[in-house]
C-alpha positions as CSV (number, residue, x, y, z in Angstrom):
1,M,141.9,73.6,89.3
2,R,142.6,72.6,85.7
3,V,141.1,72.9,82.2
4,E,140.0,69.8,80.4
5,D,138.3,69.8,76.9
6,G,137.5,73.5,77.4
7,K,135.9,72.9,80.8
8,L,137.2,74.2,84.2
9,I,137.6,71.1,86.4
10,G,138.3,71.2,90.1
11,T,139.1,68.6,92.8
12,P,137.9,69.5,96.3
13,V,140.4,69.6,99.1
14,F,139.2,69.3,102.7
15,D,140.9,70.6,105.9
16,Q,142.1,67.5,107.7
17,N,142.5,69.5,110.9
18,D,138.7,70.3,111.1
19,D,136.3,67.6,112.2
20,F,133.4,68.9,110.2
21,A,135.5,69.2,107.0
22,R,136.5,65.5,107.4
23,Q,132.8,64.6,107.8
24,I,132.0,66.4,104.5
25,E,135.0,64.7,102.8
26,S,133.7,61.3,103.9
27,K,130.2,62.0,102.5
28,W,131.9,63.2,99.3
29,E,134.0,60.1,98.9
30,S,131.0,57.9,99.7
31,G,128.9,59.6,97.1
32,F,126.3,61.1,99.4
33,L,127.3,64.6,98.5
34,R,127.9,65.0,94.7
35,M,127.3,68.6,93.9
36,A,129.2,71.9,94.2
37,S,128.0,75.5,94.2
38,A,130.2,78.2,92.6
39,A,130.1,82.0,93.0
40,L,131.5,84.0,90.1
41,E,132.4,87.7,89.7
42,P,131.8,89.0,86.2
43,I,134.9,90.6,84.6
44,E,133.8,91.1,81.0
45,T,130.4,91.0,79.4
46,S,129.2,91.1,75.8
47,A,125.9,92.1,74.0
48,D,126.9,90.0,70.9
49,D,123.7,88.5,69.4
50,A,125.5,85.2,68.8
51,L,125.9,84.7,72.5
52,V,122.3,85.4,73.5
53,L,120.2,82.5,74.6
54,P,116.4,82.2,74.5
55,G,114.8,84.4,77.2
56,Q,118.1,86.2,78.0
57,T,117.7,89.8,79.0
58,R,121.1,90.8,80.2
59,E,124.5,90.8,78.5
60,T,126.5,87.6,78.3
61,V,129.4,87.1,80.8
62,T,132.4,86.2,78.7
63,R,135.1,86.4,81.5
64,S,134.6,85.9,85.2
65,K,136.5,85.4,88.4
66,L,135.8,82.3,90.6
67,V,135.2,83.7,94.0
68,E,134.3,80.5,96.0
69,V,133.2,76.9,95.7
70,S,131.1,75.1,98.2
71,I,130.1,71.4,98.5
72,V,126.3,71.1,98.7
73,D,123.8,68.3,99.1
74,I,121.2,69.3,96.5
75,G,121.6,72.2,94.1
76,G,118.6,74.1,92.9
77,N,119.9,74.0,89.3
78,D,122.7,71.8,87.9
79,E,123.9,74.7,85.8
80,A,123.1,77.6,88.1
81,L,126.0,79.8,89.2
82,Q,125.8,82.7,91.7
83,L,127.3,85.9,90.4
84,C,129.0,88.3,92.7
85,G,130.0,91.9,92.1
86,A,133.4,93.4,92.7
87,D,132.3,94.3,96.2
88,G,131.7,90.6,97.0
89,K,127.9,91.0,97.3
90,L,125.5,88.7,95.5
91,M,124.2,90.2,92.3
92,K,120.4,90.4,91.9
93,L,119.3,89.9,88.3
94,A,115.5,90.0,88.8
95,A,113.5,92.6,87.0
96,G,113.8,95.9,88.6
97,E,117.0,95.1,90.4
98,D,120.1,97.2,89.9
99,A,123.1,95.2,88.6
100,P,125.5,97.7,86.9
101,D,128.2,95.0,86.5
102,L,125.9,93.0,84.2
103,P,123.8,95.6,82.2
104,L,120.5,94.8,80.5
105,L,120.6,94.2,76.7
106,Q,119.5,97.2,74.6
107,L,116.3,95.9,73.2
108,T,114.6,97.2,70.0
109,K,111.7,96.1,67.8
110,E,113.3,96.5,64.3
111,D,113.5,94.0,61.5
112,N,116.4,91.6,61.5
113,P,118.0,91.8,58.0
114,E,120.0,88.6,58.5
115,T,117.1,86.4,59.5
116,G,114.3,88.1,57.7
117,E,112.1,88.2,60.8
118,E,109.3,90.7,60.6
119,A,109.1,93.7,63.0
120,G,107.1,93.0,66.1
121,E,107.6,89.2,66.0
122,E,108.4,87.7,69.4
123,N,112.1,86.8,69.5
124,N,114.8,86.2,72.1
125,K,117.3,88.3,70.1
126,P,117.8,91.7,71.6
127,Q,117.0,93.6,68.4
128,N,113.5,92.1,68.3
129,Q,112.6,92.6,71.9
130,T,111.0,95.7,73.5
131,T,110.8,97.2,76.9
132,A,107.6,99.2,76.1
133,M,104.5,98.5,78.1
134,N,101.7,96.7,76.3
135,K,98.4,98.2,75.3
136,E,96.5,96.8,78.3
137,Q,99.0,98.1,80.8
138,L,98.9,101.6,79.3
139,T,95.1,101.6,79.3
140,L,95.1,100.8,83.0
141,L,97.4,103.7,83.6
142,G,95.1,106.0,81.5
143,L,97.7,106.6,78.9
144,P,97.5,106.4,75.1
145,E,99.0,103.4,73.2
146,D,101.9,105.6,71.9
147,A,102.9,106.8,75.4
148,S,106.6,107.1,76.1
149,D,108.5,105.3,78.8
150,E,108.8,108.6,80.7
151,Q,105.0,109.0,80.7
152,A,104.5,105.5,81.9
153,T,107.1,106.0,84.6
154,A,105.4,109.3,85.7
155,A,102.0,107.6,85.8
156,L,103.4,104.7,87.9
157,Q,105.0,107.1,90.3
158,L,101.8,109.1,90.7
159,M,99.9,105.8,91.4
160,K,102.5,104.9,94.0
161,T,102.3,108.3,95.7
162,K,98.5,108.0,95.9
163,A,98.7,104.5,97.3
164,D,101.3,105.7,99.9
165,S,99.1,108.6,100.9
166,A,96.0,106.3,101.3
167,D,98.1,103.9,103.4
168,A,99.2,106.8,105.6
169,L,95.6,108.0,106.1
170,T,94.4,104.5,107.0
171,L,97.2,104.1,109.5
172,A,96.4,107.4,111.1
173,A,92.7,106.5,111.4
174,V,93.5,103.0,112.8
175,T,95.9,104.4,115.3
176,Q,93.4,106.9,116.6
177,C,90.8,104.2,116.9
178,V,93.1,101.9,118.8
179,D,94.2,104.7,121.2
180,Q,90.6,105.6,121.9
181,A,89.8,101.9,122.7
182,I,92.7,101.9,125.2
183,A,91.3,105.1,126.8
184,D,87.9,103.5,126.9
185,R,89.4,100.4,128.6
186,K,88.2,98.1,125.7
187,I,91.8,96.8,125.3
188,V,95.0,97.2,127.3
189,A,98.1,99.1,126.1
190,E,100.0,95.9,125.5
191,Q,97.6,95.0,122.7
192,R,98.1,98.3,120.8
193,D,100.5,96.9,118.1
194,H,98.3,93.9,117.5
195,F,95.1,95.9,116.9
196,I,96.9,98.4,114.7
197,K,98.1,95.6,112.5
198,L,94.6,94.1,112.5
199,G,93.2,97.5,111.5
200,K,95.6,98.0,108.6
201,S,94.3,94.8,107.0
202,A,90.6,95.0,108.1
203,G,90.1,98.8,107.9
204,A,89.4,101.5,110.5
205,E,85.6,101.2,110.1
206,M,85.5,97.5,110.8
207,L,88.0,97.9,113.7
208,A,85.8,100.6,115.2
209,D,82.7,98.3,115.0
210,T,84.7,95.5,116.7
211,F,85.6,97.8,119.6
212,K,81.9,98.9,120.0
213,A,81.0,95.3,120.5
214,M,83.6,94.7,123.2
215,P,82.8,95.2,126.9
216,V,84.8,97.5,129.1
217,Q,87.6,95.6,130.8
218,T,87.4,95.5,134.6
219,K,90.4,94.8,136.8
220,P,89.9,92.2,139.6
221,T,90.8,94.8,142.2
222,D,88.0,97.0,141.0
223,T,85.5,94.2,141.5
224,L,86.8,93.4,145.0
225,N,86.6,97.0,146.0
226,L,82.9,97.4,145.0
227,S,80.5,97.7,147.9
228,H,77.7,95.2,148.3
229,Q,75.2,97.6,147.0
230,S,77.2,98.7,143.9
231,A,78.5,95.3,142.9
232,P,77.2,94.2,139.5
233,G,74.0,92.3,139.8
234,A,73.5,93.2,143.4
235,G,70.1,94.6,144.5
236,S,68.8,96.1,147.7
237,P,69.8,94.1,150.9
238,A,67.0,91.8,152.0
239,A,65.2,92.8,155.3
240,K,66.1,90.7,158.3
241,S,63.5,88.5,159.8
242,Y,63.2,87.4,163.4
243,T,60.9,84.8,165.1
244,K,61.2,86.0,168.6
245,L,62.5,89.0,170.5
246,S,65.7,87.4,171.8
247,E,67.0,87.0,168.3
248,V,67.0,90.8,167.7
249,P,70.5,92.3,168.4
250,Q,70.6,94.6,171.4
251,S,71.8,97.4,169.2
252,E,68.5,97.2,167.1
253,L,66.0,96.7,169.9
254,L,65.3,100.4,170.6
255,T,65.1,101.2,166.8
256,L,62.6,98.3,166.4
257,R,60.5,99.4,169.4
258,K,60.3,103.0,168.1
259,D,60.0,102.5,164.3
260,K,58.1,99.2,164.2
261,P,56.1,98.8,167.4
262,A,53.7,96.2,165.9
263,E,56.7,93.9,164.9
264,Y,58.2,94.5,168.4
265,M,54.9,93.4,170.0
266,R,54.7,90.3,167.8
267,L,58.2,89.2,168.7
268,Y,57.5,89.9,172.4
269,K,54.5,87.6,172.4
270,A,56.4,84.9,170.6
271,E,59.2,85.2,173.2
272,Y,57.1,85.3,176.4
273,G,53.7,83.8,175.4
274,V,51.7,86.8,176.5
275,D,50.7,90.1,174.8
276,C,53.1,92.9,175.0
277,P,52.1,95.7,177.3
278,A,51.3,99.0,175.7
279,L,54.4,100.7,174.5
280,S,55.2,104.1,175.9
281,E,57.3,106.7,174.1
């Protein structure tokens, strides 16, 4: 590492005992890899207006510690540097993220006596910025235009509480609907999580309508165990028809003779070619 013309310059050194490191070195020397990514840990910051760039919302890092440097193929931003806190974790600087090592600028909306800029004019300088919500946002929250930050925060918290409560009620209704569908054998227990997720997005009412349209699931063993008479689509067994007496099973002859004498006599004649004698009891 060295300083040249006010810039920190570094020459990468690769572990010659590591095959992968030697491969990266070859790509670096051949020009296939030409970028490096550095992670910095802020040591000192400043809110000095002279250091603030357009669009900047946090204090300027004036001193930092170089934590690590990695050779990369394509960097997302030639000037982008990752900042790490003292604990070594990556600092998140997006709106709403907590980064105490790099505090937000204290923004106001007062006139700038040095530049002569009027109050309220959009400017990247901290003294001309404001964190207050705009008129439209306050109206959506049901607050007056001069509402304080505390009132806006309280309204947002109430909105979040109501939304969480509504989500909880929806989840309870969906879960009950799914469990009832399992009990009614519309779905199997293994599908429970899937239909709960579906119900959270589609709603409990639509999910219930879906279950109503679904048939009851039947196990293959249930169908195999059904008797001939109770099987789905089965009607009454068809009556047996015989052309002559010898076709009638011996076990049915007496019943046929007693219950259907006319049929017995018809089969007798078909079998022997003569009329059947009168049947006695």
